[in-house]
N, C-alpha and C positions, 0 to 999 in steps of 0.2 A: 504493500498499499505505499502509496506515498502522496506531501503537500504541497504545500507552500503557502509562504505568508502572507495573511491579510494584508489590505492595502494600507491599513493603518501603520505597516513598519514606521519604525522610526530612524529617521536619517540624521546621521553625524555630519557635523560642519563647526568646524574651529572657527576661532575666532579669528585667528592671525595662519597665512597659508599653514604654518608647521611649527612648532614648538621649536625646529631645530632650524627655522631662519627667522628675520626681522629681529631680531631680540633686543632692541632698542625700538622700535614700534610698540612690541608687548610693553614695555615698562611704561613709555609714555602713556601710551591707553590706559595704565593700570593693573594688565590683566596679566597672572602671573596663575594661570589654571584653565585649563582646556577640556571641552570645549568650551569657549564663551564668545558669542556673535556681538557682532558692532560692524553698522550699516551708516556709513557715512561718519562713525566716531564717533558714535552714539550706543553704546549701551545698550541691546534688544532681549540679552535671555543667557544663561549659564546651563549648561548642561545640554543631555541628547532632547532634539523635542522633534514633538512629531510634525506631517507636513505641513497639516491646516495651522497652527501651532507658529509657525516658523514666516507663511506669507502673511499672517495676522500681524506678526510682530514688520515684516518687509514694509506694509502695506502702513501701517502708524508710527511706526519709529518707536514702539516702546514693548518694556514689557512684559508679554501675556500675563496676565494674574493667576488664572487655572481652564482648566480644559472642560467645553462646553458640558453641561452639565442637561443638555436635554436629549432625551430617550430619541435614537432613530424612527419613524416612521415604520407600519409595517406589522407582520403577523409576529409574537415569539417564534423564537427559534429551541426546536428540542432537541438538548440531549442528554446523553445517558450521567457525561459526567465534565463537570465544570471545573481546571484545575486554575487556582486564583495565585499567579508568580512565577517568575522565570527565572530560579534560580536553576543551582540543580536538583535541588529537590522536584521541584515545578516540571523539571524536564524529564527528570527521570521517569517522573510519572504517568507524565504524557506518552514516553516510548511504552511501560508497561501496561497503562491503559488501552490503549491503541492495539497492543499486540494479542490482550485479551478477550479482543471484541466490542471492547465499549467505543461510542460514538464519543468523541472528545473535543474540547477546545482547552487551550492553554491561552491565558487574560493576562498582558504585562502593561503596565500605565506604562513604564518607562524604560530600561535596562533589562535586554539577560545577559544573565548570569551575578547576578548578585553581587556578594561579597568579593566571590572569585576574581571578576572578572577587573576588578583592583587590587590582586593581590599580586606583586612582585615577580613574585619564584616559589614554586611549590615543588618540594622534595619529597613527602611523606602520600604520597598519591598513586598506588600499585599499579604498575607497569611505567610509568616514567621513573626515570632515577630525577631527572630534573626537567621541568615545564614552565614556562610564561603561565598565571592564571588566566590570563585573554586567551592564548593559546589552547590550552585546556577547556574550557567554557565553548568557545569555537567550534571544536569536534564534538563536544555532547549537544550545543543547537544543532551544527548540521544531521546526527543520526534523529535527534526527535521533528526536526522539522520533515524528514521523510516519512512520519507515522498522523503525528496531530495537526490540527489547523493552529497555528500559535500567531496571535494579534496584539500589537504592538502598540503602545498608544491606545489603550483601552483600558479605562479604571473603572471598581465597582464603585457604585453610590450604594445600593440599596440588596440587601439580600432580607427575602421572607416567605417563608412557608406558606405553601396554596396545596393543600389536601395534602396528598402526604409527595409533592413533591417540593424544591425550592426555586423559589422564584429569583431570579440573580436580575438587575439591572447595572446597567452599564451605560457609561456616555455616549455610546455607537447602538445597542441593541439589550432586548431582552430574551433572555435563556429561560427556558425550562427545563430544570435538571433532575434528573432521579438521585445524584450526589453530587458533592461540593469537597474539593482540597483546598485546604487552605495553606498556601507555602511562601508567606509576604516576606518574610525574612526580618529582619533586622538594618535597621539604622546607626552610622559610626554617631557615639555618643559625644556631644559637646562638654567643653569647657564651662560654658555658660561664665567666662570672664567677661570683661568690660572691655570693648574692642575684636573681640573672635565674629561677633556678625559683621559691623561694621567692614572688615580687615578679610572677610571671604572671597577667595578668589584673587588677591590684592597682598597676597604673603602668606594667608592661612588658608591650612590645606586638611583635608582629611583619606588625601589619595597620593601617594609617592609616585605610584607609576605615571599615572595622569598630570603631573606638576612637578616633578623630580628635576627635570631637565632644566625647566628655568634657574635652575642655582647651581649647577654641574661645575661653573666656572670656577672655585673656590670660596663661595660664596658660602655666610653662616647660615646656619639652619638648625632649627631644634627640634626635636624630635621628642612628644611627652608621653609616655606609660613605659612600662614594665613585663608588658609580655609579651608572645607570640609577635605579636602583630608590629609592636614597638619596635622589637629587635632586628625584624627583618625589615621596615624602612630604611632603617638607621646604618645597618647592612646595605641596601640597595641605592640611599642617597652616597653614601661614604664608596662607593666602588662607579659612583657618578663623578665624580669631583666635586663632591660639597662637602664644605668644612661642617661636620656633625657634632650636636654634642646631645646625649640621651638624657632627657631630666623625669626623674622616678620620686614620688611622693612615699616612698618605701624606701627602706636599706638592703635590699634585695631584689630581684630579679625573681620572676614566676615565669622562666620561660625552658623549653626544650634544652639539651643539656649541648643537642650541637649548637646552636644559637650564640648560648651564650660563649661555647669557645671561640666563635667565628668574633664574639664582637672582642674577646680579650685580645686575641689576634690582629684584627683592625685597628685595635689601641682607641677605641673612639672614647672620649671621657663622658661620667659620668656625673650629674651632679645628682646624691643622695637625698633621699630625705627631704626632697624642695618640691615646691606647688606653683604653679603658672597664677597670679593671681591680675594679672591687667596685661593686657597686650597692644602697644604706642605704634603709632604711627599716625601720619596723612593721607599720602594717598597711597603708600605702601608702609609695611611691618618696617617699624625703623628697628622695635626695641621690645623687652617683657620684663616686667614685674618678676621676680623669684622671692616667694617667700623660703624660709628655712624653718624646714618644721618642729627642729630641737632648740632654736634658738628665739626662733620669732624673729629674729633679721632679715629687714627686705633688700633686697638690693637690685640695681638695672643690668641687663645683659641685652649690650646690642649683637640683634639679629637681622638677617633681611626675610626670614622664613619660619613660619609654626608648623609643621606635621602631629595632628593629634591623634592617637590613638590608644585610646584608654578605654577601651570597650563598643558595647553596645545595648540599644534601646529596641525593641521587638514593635515591629511597626503591626502592631494589635487591633488597631479600628474598625478591621471587619470583622474581627472575634468578639469585639465590645457588641457593636452592634448585634451581633445572633444571638449573647448573651451565655459567649461560652468560659467556663468557668476560667480562670488563669491563676498566675502563683505569686506570692511575692512581687515578685520583678518585673509583673505581668508578661509572662509566659504563657501559651496556650497548655492547659493540662491533656495529654493524652496517654491510652495505654499501650502495650506495646504490638497491640497493632496497628497504630495510630490513628484508631476511634477516639472522637471525641465523647462528651454527654451528652452530646443532639446525635438522633439516629443520622447515619447517611453524610455527614458532617466526618471527614478529616484532618488532621492537621498533620504537619512536612515540615523538616527542616530546622534553621537555626532560630523559625517562629516556638520550636517546642523548647526551648533552652537547650540545657543542657552542655554538652563538647561541640564544641561550632568546627568544626572538620567535615570538609568533603566529604567526605567516604561515609560520615554519620548521614548527613543529608541525603546522598544520593541510597543510600540504604531504607531510610527512613521515605523517600518518596515510593520505592520500587513496592514495600509494605503496604504505605495506604492505598496505592492503586491496586491490588491486588486484593484488599479488604472491602474494596468499593466495588472489585467484582464480583467479590461471594456473596457482598450483603446485595446484591440488584440482582445475583440470579435466584439467592438464597438467603431473603433479611432472617438475618438471628434473632430479633426481638417478637418477629412471630413465631417463630419453634418453640421458644420462652413460652408465649401466651398457650400455646396449644398445649404443652407441657402442666402448665398452672392449672388449665379449664381439664385437663385429665384429672387433676388431684383432689380438685374439688369435686 
């Protein structure tokens, strides 16, 4: 079975011809992140944009605030399974669902790949000694696209029960589904300090792979965090040629042994027990204020960039609208078969918490799809009701 992306596929348009060129122009525009769009020198958007959003910004020379919430007129589209989220979990679920014979669609409002797409290097995924995160995602996407319909630029607005079906409203269509897999993933956690939001894309970044090249010529950068992501970002930026300092609020790292060894070999300095309190700069980042957690002393440290890698926040808006139980950190509670407390609603990948590893997300995506197949063909709650009826 083969398929192809819908017409809503998102196109990437960088702000300048390439981060490898015209660096003076990028700095003059205050653009130290990709992709950003400037038209006649006017900033009109950050990140990947659906076609109609790009056209709107082109016509208005303004940054569009949101996707249209209007539902495309027409008859509801019937599906066995709607998969929400285009990371490794959602993509794998799509492969397994369609191979099991389920009429499925995958909806992703922004970019395919999730956090993996912005991971510099992956060294612990079976079958690859070393591969770029984006390269790995591209391989998974190519395979998934052979099976399922993949709609980019499509955002879920509402999910409601309609009898024994689920009604999924998006900005483009209305789907009537037998089951839904929520694989919405996580966002990077922010520091929530003064200057961070204002200087985002102007020296503040959450993606070393995307924006690191702007700092390759020995520019000073701060990487904030103490886990695997922070260590990998620091090593990636160091290898690009940036002058890297790692800032961590504790006195030891929470990283794999191999990453710690690489950091030691690279001699990347670490400011222990230190916390970023403010990011300073006018048009671009110029410095940060750091507080020593032990002494309380605050000092200002010159820097050209700040890369934040302090963890993740679950993208649980859909889960909340459905009334799914969440744990104390906001992750969806699911059993070993990826079933949630609501029949025919499943969760997979980073949105379920736990170890945020690609191999875990892929495994959960496959389990969720197979559980959906089992429940659609033989609903487990019907069997339980019959069993109870016999006892009565």
